[in-house]
ZAVEXMAR-432680 format. One record per residue: residue in three letters; x, y, z of N, C-alpha, C in turn. Coordinates in steps of 0.05 Angstrom, whole numbers, padded with zeros to 5 digits, always signed. Layout:
REM residues N
alaXYZXYZXYZ
...
END
This chain:
REM residues 110
met+01577+00830-00225+01591+00854-00231+01580+00878-00216
lys+01554+00878-00212+01542+00900-00197+01552+00900-00168
thr+01556+00877-00157+01566+00876-00129+01594+00888-00128
leu+01611+00882-00147+01638+00894-00148+01637+00924-00151
asp+01619+00933-00169+01616+00962-00172+01606+00976-00146
asn+01588+00963-00132+01578+00974-00107+01601+00975-00086
leu+01618+00954-00085+01640+00954-00067+01660+00976-00073
ile+01666+00980-00099+01685+01001-00107+01673+01028-00100
asn+01647+01032-00105+01635+01058-00098+01635+01063-00068
lys+01632+01041-00053+01631+01044-00024+01658+01052-00012
val+01680+01038-00021+01706+01043-00009+01721+01065-00024
gly+01715+01069-00049+01727+01091-00065+01749+01080-00083
asn+01752+01093-00106+01772+01085-00125+01800+01087-00114
asp+01805+01107-00098+01832+01112-00087+01840+01088-00069
lys+01823+01078-00053+01829+01056-00035+01834+01030-00051
val+01818+01026-00072+01821+01002-00089+01848+01004-00103
leu+01856+01027-00113+01882+01030-00126+01905+01026-00106
his+01902+01035-00082+01922+01030-00061+01925+01001-00055
phe+01902+00987-00054+01902+00958-00049+01917+00943-00072
leu+01910+00950-00096+01922+00937-00119+01952+00944-00122
gly+01958+00969-00118+01987+00977-00119+02003+00964-00097
gly+01992+00963-00073+02006+00950-00051+02011+00920-00057
gly+01991+00907-00068+01993+00879-00075+02014+00875-00096
leu+02015+00893-00116+02035+00890-00138+02063+00894-00127
ile+02068+00915-00111+02094+00920-00100+02103+00897-00081
cys+02084+00888-00065+02090+00867-00046+02097+00841-00061
ser+02083+00835-00082+02089+00810-00097+02116+00812-00111
leu+02122+00834-00123+02148+00837-00136+02171+00835-00117
val+02170+00849-00095+02192+00848-00076+02194+00820-00063
ser+02171+00808-00056+02171+00782-00043+02182+00760-00062
phe+02174+00761-00087+02183+00740-00105+02213+00743-00111
val+02223+00767-00113+02252+00771-00116+02266+00760-00091
ala+02256+00765-00068+02268+00756-00043+02268+00725-00042
ile+02246+00713-00050+02243+00684-00049+02262+00671-00070
leu+02262+00682-00094+02278+00670-00115+02308+00675-00112
gln+02316+00695-00096+02344+00700-00092+02356+00678-00075
glu+02342+00668-00056+02352+00646-00039+02340+00620-00049
his+02356+00600-00053+02346+00575-00064+02341+00553-00044
asp+02350+00556-00020+02347+00535+00000+02329+00544+00024
leu+02308+00557+00018+02289+00566+00039+02271+00543+00047
thr+02266+00541+00073+02246+00522+00082+02218+00533+00075
pro+02197+00517+00076+02171+00527+00070+02163+00551+00087
trp+02169+00550+00113+02162+00573+00130+02178+00598+00123
gln+02202+00594+00115+02218+00617+00106+02207+00629+00080
gln+02197+00613+00063+02186+00623+00038+02161+00640+00044
val+02144+00630+00061+02119+00645+00068+02127+00671+00083
ser+02146+00669+00101+02153+00692+00117+02169+00712+00101
ala+02179+00704+00078+02193+00723+00061+02174+00745+00050
val+02149+00740+00051+02129+00760+00042+02129+00784+00061
leu+02139+00779+00086+02141+00802+00104+02161+00823+00094
ile+02181+00815+00078+02199+00835+00066+02183+00853+00047
gly+02165+00841+00031+02149+00857+00013+02129+00874+00029
thr+02118+00863+00051+02099+00878+00067+02112+00902+00080
ile+02136+00898+00090+02150+00921+00103+02157+00942+00081
ser+02164+00933+00058+02170+00952+00036+02145+00968+00029
val+02123+00955+00027+02098+00969+00021+02091+00989+00043
phe+02095+00981+00068+02089+00998+00091+02106+01024+00089
ile+02132+01020+00085+02151+01043+00084+02144+01061+00060
leu+02140+01049+00036+02133+01065+00013+02106+01080+00016
ser+02087+01067+00028+02061+01079+00032+02062+01103+00051
ile+02077+01100+00072+02080+01123+00091+02095+01145+00077
met+02116+01139+00062+02131+01160+00048+02113+01174+00028
lys+02097+01159+00014+02079+01172-00006+02058+01190+00008
glu+02047+01180+00029+02026+01196+00043+02038+01221+00056
val+02061+01219+00067+02073+01242+00081+02085+01262+00062
leu+02099+01252+00042+02113+01270+00024+02097+01280+00000
ala+02080+01263-00011+02068+01270-00037+02039+01281-00033
asp+02026+01274-00012+01998+01283-00009+01997+01307+00010
asp+01976+01323+00006+01972+01346+00023+01963+01338+00051
lys+01945+01318+00052+01935+01308+00077+01940+01279+00080
thr+01952+01270+00102+01958+01242+00106+01933+01226+00112
asp+01928+01206+00095+01905+01189+00099+01915+01161+00107
trp+01912+01154+00132+01923+01129+00142+01907+01105+00132
tyr+01883+01109+00122+01868+01088+00110+01880+01080+00083
asp+01893+01098+00069+01908+01091+00045+01931+01073+00051
val+01945+01078+00073+01967+01060+00082+01956+01033+00089
leu+01933+01032+00103+01921+01007+00110+01912+00991+00086
ala+01900+01005+00066+01892+00992+00041+01916+00980+00027
ser+01938+00995+00026+01962+00984+00013+01972+00959+00027
ile+01972+00959+00053+01982+00936+00068+01963+00912+00065
leu+01937+00918+00064+01917+00896+00060+01921+00883+00033
gly+01933+00898+00014+01939+00887-00012+01959+00864-00011
cys+01974+00862+00011+01994+00841+00014+01981+00815+00022
ile+01957+00815+00031+01944+00790+00040+01942+00769+00017
pro+01933+00777-00007+01932+00758-00029+01960+00746-00035
val+01981+00762-00031+02008+00752-00036+02015+00730-00016
phe+02008+00735+00010+02012+00714+00030+01997+00688+00023
val+01973+00691+00013+01956+00668+00006+01969+00654-00018
ala+01978+00669-00038+01989+00656-00062+02015+00642-00056
val+02033+00654-00040+02058+00642-00033+02053+00618-00015
gly+02034+00620+00003+02027+00597+00021+02017+00574+00005
leu+01999+00579-00014+01988+00557-00031+02010+00545-00049
gly+02027+00562-00060+02049+00551-00077+02068+00534-00061
thr+02074+00543-00037+02092+00528-00019+02079+00502-00011
trp+02053+00503-00005+02039+00478+00003+02038+00458-00020
phe+02033+00468-00044+02033+00450-00068+02060+00438-00072
asn+02081+00454-00068+02108+00444-00072+02115+00423-00051
val+02107+00427-00026+02112+00407-00006+02096+00381-00012
leu+02071+00384-00021+02055+00360-00028+02067+00345-00051
ser+02077+00360-00072+02089+00346-00095+02114+00332-00087
met+02130+00343-00069+02154+00330-00060+02147+00305-00044
tyr+02126+00307-00028+02117+00284-00012+02107+00261-00030
phe+02091+00268-00050+02080+00247-00068+02102+00237-00087
leu+02121+00253-00094+02144+00244-00110+02160+00224-00095
asn+02165+00228-00070+02180+00209-00054+02165+00183-00050
ile+02138+00184-00048+02122+00160-00045+02124+00143-00070
asp+02123+00157-00094+02124+00143-00119+02151+00129-00123
leu+02172+00140-00112+02198+00127-00115+02200+00102-00098
leu+02184+00099-00078+02185+00075-00061+02172+00051-00074
phe+02154+00055-00093+02140+00033-00105+02151+00025-00132
END
């Protein structure tokens, strides 16, 4: 826990909140995009996270330019970095889905 506290103190609460907020927005937009289409290939599912990443990028720039007195581009970067765990989660979920389909088809052969 002390290591996490040191990391938060080093990068700042604001950057951590941008990272978490960016990840939340990215995941919501990405999952809506993935669930809207039902016949996506595995690569299309993973690349659908780009829709969420672009949304986070646009919203972060709008927030920094319109709502803040001084534009901090590291806040935008922290928000976009929050999309990385979403890419990992969707990639792992897609991989598990492909593996389950593969093993399901093998079981049907025997």
